[in-house]
N, C-alpha and C positions, 0 to 999 in steps of 0.2 A: 414548559415552553409551548406556546400555541403554535400550531403548524401554520406554515405560510400558505397563502391562497394557491400558489403554484403547486405546492406539495399536495394539497387536498385535491386539486383538479387532476393531477397525475394519478393519484391514488384511486380516485373515482373511475378514471379511464381504464386502469388495469383491473379494478374489481369488476367493472362492467364487461370487459373482454380480456380474460386472463391470457389469451394468446397475443394480445396487443404488443407491438414493439415499444410502446410507451414505458415499459418496464425499465428500459435503459435510461430514459430521462428521469424516471422516479428514483432509480438507484443513484444517479449522479446528483440529484437534488439532495438526497439523504447524505451523500458524501460531502457536498458543499456545506451542509449544515452541521458537519462534524459527527453525524450519526453513522459511523463507519461500519459497525456490526450490522445495522439495518441495511446499509448499502450493499454489503456482501450478501446478505440473505435475499434481498430483492433481485440482485444481479444473478445469483445462482438459480433462483426459481425461474426467472425468465430464460436463462441460458439452457435450462433443461428442455425448453421447447424450441429455442432458437440458438442452437449450439454454435453456429457459424457467424453470429452477429459480433463482428470485431470491435465496434465501439463499446458495446456492453462489456466485452472482455477487458478492454482498456480500463473502463470504470471499475470493474472488479479488481484488476491489478492495482490501480491507484488506491482503492479503499484498503486493500491488503497492505500496501506500503504504509498507509496512514496508521494501520494497526501494528506495524513493525513485523509483519509476517512476510519477510523478504523472500524467502524461498518459494512460498506459494505465489507471491506476486511475480517473481521471475518466471516461473513456469507459465503463468497466464500470458504475460507479455511476450515471451519468446514464441508462444503458440500463435499470437497475433502476427508477429513478424514473419513466421514461417508462411502464413497464409497471405500476408500483405507486407512484403519487405519494405515498402515505402511509407509505412504507417509511422509518422513522426511522433505521435502521442505515445505509442508503445516504445519507441526508441528513447524518448525522453524519460519514460518511466524506468526503463532499464538503466539509463545513466544515473538516475536518482538512486537506484538501488546500489550501483557501484560506488557512488559517492558516500552513501551511508555506511557501506561496509568498510570503505577506506577510512572514514572517520572513526569507526569503531576500532579498527586495527590500530590506528594512530593513538587513540586514547589508551589502548591496551599497552602499547609500546612505551608511552609516556609514564603510565602507572608503574610498569615494570622498572623503568629507569629510576623513577622516584623511590621505589621500594629498595632498589639496590643501593642508591645513594644514602638512604637512611640507615641501612644495615652497615654500610661502610663507615658512616659517622659514628654509629653506636660502637662499632669495634674499635675505632680510633679513640673514642672517649674512654672505653673500657681499658685500653692499653695504656692510657695516660694515668690511670688511677692506680 
């Protein structure tokens, strides 16, 4: 897939000035394009120089959610909220993690229930023969 003009421009800005804060926009653009691993890589590289840049940490957290690396995402987003308790993007990210975990738990409960029902039906059928 050809890179978007915006992606190319951001990439040029970061290559020209590796200390540029444009890394956060570049990481977000990768995330929006579904390039989650690249978004994580770019965000982490930039955060190595700008550790306190909250919006970049939110982008990193969101990319980690997209990769289903929920524990890593939670750690990033909680760090943002410790530094900026009113950061709504970080709070939304944490709520998405909670929803995903709840959905996973519910799927597990339903699968367990279905397995138990099948075992019960098998035992009942075996007892009838």
